[in-house]
C-alpha positions as CSV (number, residue, x, y, z in Angstrom):
1,M,-5.9,7.3,4.0
2,V,-3.3,6.8,1.3
3,F,-1.7,3.3,1.3
4,D,0.7,1.2,-0.7
5,T,1.8,-2.5,-0.8
6,E,4.9,-4.3,-2.1
7,T,4.5,-7.9,-3.1
8,T,6.5,-11.0,-4.1
9,N,5.1,-11.2,-7.6
10,L,2.0,-10.5,-9.7
11,E,0.6,-14.1,-9.9
12,K,0.7,-14.8,-6.2
13,P,1.0,-11.3,-4.7
14,F,2.2,-12.2,-1.2
15,C,2.5,-8.9,0.6
16,Y,5.8,-8.1,2.3
17,N,5.4,-4.4,2.9
18,I,2.5,-2.2,3.8
19,G,2.6,1.5,4.4
20,Y,-0.1,4.1,4.9
21,V,-0.7,7.7,6.1
22,I,-3.8,9.2,7.4
23,M,-4.2,12.9,6.5
24,D,-6.5,15.6,7.7
25,T,-8.1,16.6,4.4
26,E,-8.9,20.2,5.6
27,S,-5.5,21.1,7.0
28,G,-3.3,18.8,4.8
29,E,-1.6,17.6,8.0
30,I,-0.5,14.0,8.3
31,I,-2.1,12.7,11.4
32,L,-0.6,9.1,11.4
33,R,2.1,7.3,9.5
34,R,2.7,3.6,9.7
35,E,4.8,1.1,7.8
36,F,5.2,-2.6,8.3
37,V,7.3,-5.5,6.9
38,I,5.3,-8.7,6.9
39,E,7.0,-11.3,9.0
40,Q,5.6,-14.4,7.3
41,V,7.0,-13.3,3.9
42,W,10.2,-11.6,5.1
43,H,11.4,-14.8,6.9
44,N,10.5,-17.0,3.9
45,S,13.7,-16.3,1.9
46,M,12.7,-18.5,-1.1
47,L,9.5,-16.5,-1.4
48,F,11.0,-13.1,-0.7
49,T,13.6,-13.6,-3.4
50,T,10.8,-13.6,-6.0
51,A,9.9,-10.1,-5.0
52,Y,10.2,-7.4,-7.7
53,Y,12.1,-5.2,-5.2
54,A,14.0,-8.0,-3.4
55,D,17.2,-6.1,-3.9
56,K,15.8,-3.4,-1.5
57,R,16.1,-5.8,1.5
58,D,19.0,-3.8,3.0
59,L,16.8,-0.7,2.8
60,Y,14.1,-2.4,4.9
61,I,16.7,-3.6,7.4
62,S,18.0,-0.1,7.8
63,K,14.4,1.3,8.3
64,M,13.7,-1.4,10.8
65,K,16.9,-0.7,12.8
66,A,15.9,3.0,12.8
67,R,12.4,2.0,14.0
68,K,10.7,3.6,11.0
69,V,9.3,0.3,10.0
70,R,7.9,-2.5,12.3
71,M,7.9,-6.2,11.5
72,E,4.5,-7.8,12.2
73,K,2.4,-10.7,11.1
74,F,-0.1,-9.9,8.3
75,G,-3.1,-10.4,10.6
76,Y,-1.8,-8.0,13.1
77,V,-1.3,-5.3,10.4
78,T,-4.8,-5.7,9.1
79,Q,-6.2,-5.4,12.6
80,Q,-4.1,-2.3,13.2
81,M,-5.3,-0.8,10.0
82,Y,-8.9,-1.6,10.8
83,R,-8.5,0.0,14.3
84,D,-7.0,3.1,12.6
85,I,-9.8,3.2,10.0
86,V,-12.5,3.1,12.7
87,E,-10.7,5.6,15.1
88,F,-10.2,8.2,12.4
89,E,-13.6,7.5,10.7
90,I,-11.9,6.7,7.3
91,T,-14.5,6.4,4.5
92,D,-12.1,6.7,1.5
93,A,-8.7,5.4,0.8
94,Y,-6.3,6.1,-2.1
95,A,-3.6,4.1,-3.8
96,Y,-1.6,4.4,-7.0
97,N,-2.8,1.6,-9.2
98,S,-5.4,0.7,-6.5
99,P,-6.9,-2.3,-8.4
100,F,-3.6,-4.1,-7.7
101,D,-3.6,-3.1,-4.0
102,V,-7.2,-4.3,-3.7
103,R,-6.2,-7.6,-5.2
104,V,-3.2,-7.8,-2.8
105,F,-5.5,-7.4,0.2
106,E,-8.1,-9.8,-1.0
107,Y,-5.4,-12.5,-1.8
108,N,-3.5,-12.1,1.5
109,C,-6.6,-11.8,3.7
110,E,-7.9,-15.0,2.2
111,W,-4.5,-16.8,2.5
112,F,-3.9,-15.7,6.1
113,K,-7.6,-16.0,7.1
114,C,-7.9,-12.5,8.5
115,I,-10.2,-9.5,8.1
116,N,-9.9,-7.1,5.2
117,P,-9.6,-3.6,6.7
118,F,-11.0,-2.1,3.5
119,D,-14.3,-4.0,3.5
120,N,-16.3,-0.8,4.3
121,V,-14.0,1.8,2.7
122,A,-14.2,3.2,-0.8
123,I,-10.8,2.8,-2.6
124,H,-9.8,5.3,-5.3
125,D,-7.1,5.0,-7.9
126,I,-4.6,7.9,-7.8
127,R,-3.2,6.7,-11.1
128,G,-6.6,7.2,-12.7
129,Y,-6.9,10.7,-11.4
130,V,-3.4,11.6,-12.5
131,H,-3.8,10.1,-15.9
132,R,-7.0,12.0,-16.6
133,K,-5.4,15.3,-15.4
134,I,-2.2,14.9,-17.4
135,A,-3.1,12.8,-20.5
136,W,-6.4,14.6,-21.3
137,S,-5.2,18.1,-20.9
138,E,-4.8,20.3,-24.0
139,D,-1.3,21.3,-23.0
140,F,-0.2,17.7,-22.7
141,Q,-1.7,16.7,-26.0
142,K,0.0,19.7,-27.7
143,F,3.3,18.7,-26.1
144,C,2.9,15.2,-27.5
145,D,2.1,16.5,-30.9
146,E,5.2,18.7,-30.9
147,H,7.6,16.1,-29.6
């Protein structure tokens, strides 16, 4: 599972968008793709305007009209994620800057009093893997020295 969240701000990261894919690691095929807009934050216009990507509201509206994104309550989304994790026997999940996404789920699950779908899933940081691969390579170091 690879997932991402979008939030209102860093201090109180109310989640307004969650997306994830589940991929067959042997074939590379994407088995499942889901994306949600979180109803409680979306309809709170004062809260939503504090979002870093608040200017993308029209993009979300277009995606919802095209039925590529569903609007649901946060608790429903965590239940759906949990069901998908169980059904596909997910043991590992990945996110870019995963410490932030972990904090997002902890904060929102506590706020909305719902289960955390990642309680029994190891979460890995894609950014950490990429950083090690790029920044620590000899080619990259040589490039930096030359430029």
